[in-house]
N, C-alpha and C positions, 0 to 999 in steps of 0.2 A: 368778802370784798369790802374794803374800807376806803372810801375816797373822802378827801377833805371837804369841809363845808363849802369853800369857794368853787371847788371842782363840781360838786353836785349842783350848786346854784347856777353855774355857768352851763352845765349840760341841760338843766331844766329850762333855762332861758333860750338856749339854742333850739331845743325841741319845740318849745312853745312858739318861738318866732317862726320856725319852719311851718308849724301848723296853722299859721295865719294865711299861708298861701291859698289862693283859690284852687279848688280841685282836691285839696287834702282832706278836709272835713267840711262841715257846715254847707253841704250841698253845693259846693263850687264857688262859694262867696268869699271874696277876699276880706279878711278880718282886720286888715291894717290899711285903711285908705284915708282916714281923717285924723286930725290932730287929737281928737277925743279918744280914738282907738289907741294912738300912741301913749297918750297919758294913762289910759287904763293899763296898758302893757307895762309901762314903767312903774305903776303903782304896785303891780305884781312882781316885778323884777327891777328894784331900784338900783340906780347908778349914782355914783359920786362923780364929781367933776362937772364940766360944762355941759349943760343941756339947753339948747337954744329954742326948742319948740317952734322951728320955722319949716318951711316947705322943703328946703334942701336937706335938713336933718331927716325929715320923714322919708324922703326919697332915698337917701342914703341907707337907712335902716331897711326899707323895703328891698333895696338893691342887693343886700347881702343874703337875703333868705335862700335864694337859689344856690349860692355857693355852700351855705350850710347844709342845705338839703342833700347835696352831693355826697356829704360824709355818710349818709345812711344807705347809700347805694353801693358803696365800695366795701372791699374787704380791708383787713388791717394793713397789709403791705401797700395796697393801692392808696390807702388814705394818707400815708406818710407824706408823699410829695405835695399833696393838696394842703395838708396842715402846714407844712413848711412854707408854702407859697403864701398862705394866709398870714403867718407870723412875719415873713419878709415884707409883704405889702403893708403891714401895720407897723413896720420898724420896731418890732417887739424888743424890749429891753426889760426883762423881768426884774422886779424889785420887791422886797418885802416892805409893806406899809401897814400902819395901824391907824385907824380913825373910827370915831363913834358910829355905829355901835359895835364895830368889828375889831377883834384881836388881830394879830399878825396874819396876813394873807398876801397874795401876790397881785400886783398891778403890773401889767407888761407894756403899757402905754402911758403917755402923759395924760393928766387930767383934762388938759385942753385939746386933746385929740378929738376928732369928730366922733360922736356917739357910735355911729356905725363902725368905725375902725376899732373902738374900744370893745364893742360887742363881738365883733368878728375875732379879734385877738384873744379875748377871754375865752370864747367858745373853743378856739384852736388850742389854747393852753390846757383847757379841760380835756380835750381829746388827746393831747400829748399824754396826760396821766392815764387815760383809758388804754391807749396803745402800749405804753410802757409797762402796765400792770397786766398785759395780755387779756384784757377784758373787753376787747372790741366787739365780740359776738353779742354783747349786751345792748348794742345800739341797733334798734330794730324798727321795722315798719309793721304797722298793725296788720294782722292776718284776716281781718274782716273782709268780706267780699266787696264791700262798697266803701272802704276807707283806706286812705293812704297816709294817715297820721303817723308821725314818728314818735318814739319814746326810748327811754333807757330802762332796761329790765334790771331792777335791783333785787329781784327774788333770789333766795339762796340757791336754788336749783336751776336757775335760768329757764323757768317754765312759763313766764308770762308771754301770752301770745297776742294780746289785744291792748290797744291804747285805753287811756281813761278819758279821752277827749270827747268821744261820741257815744259813750256808754256801749261800746262795741261788744265787750265780753258778755254782758247780759243779753244783748240782742242776738248774738250768735248762739248762745245757750238756748235761748227760747226757740230759735229756728231749728236747732238740732232736735230739741224735744218734740216740736210739732212734726218734724220729718219722721221720727221714731214712732210717734203715735199714729201717723197716717199709714206707716208701713204695717204696723200691728193690726190695724183695722181693715187693711186691704186683703 
């Protein structure tokens, strides 16, 4: 499975943005409440174009998280109308652009569109690639008992079961080991 750099970047952004929701990880604490949180997020997932750093922009980005989270709850066919609605709401008009430090890639909104719109449309465009390549089963929710974080499984054999957000794989393996040891000694 080969996705372009911008598709992978947009999928990572979408998953990380969803994982800021309260109740996903981090013991139910919302990870995107202040401008400092938004600045840290944008440092990890940089965007070109207008970034206002105001309350309306923060509220807009916070507001798209639930829509993006929905994509991890649907199957491939059910995701199509949701993605199409996201693209329509953002007035998506895909174009190839090149700017430092990136070579040719797709922008689907104007640079002066609200940041939340650009994020939503870029995520939807990435999911279009996932759907078209019949790789939608790679969009997953962590299987840990106490985690609802989302991720995209890039493993060759589609075997990833846990997110990287809360160290869930290690934790669940330790729990399984302790259960086996307890059963052996019982």
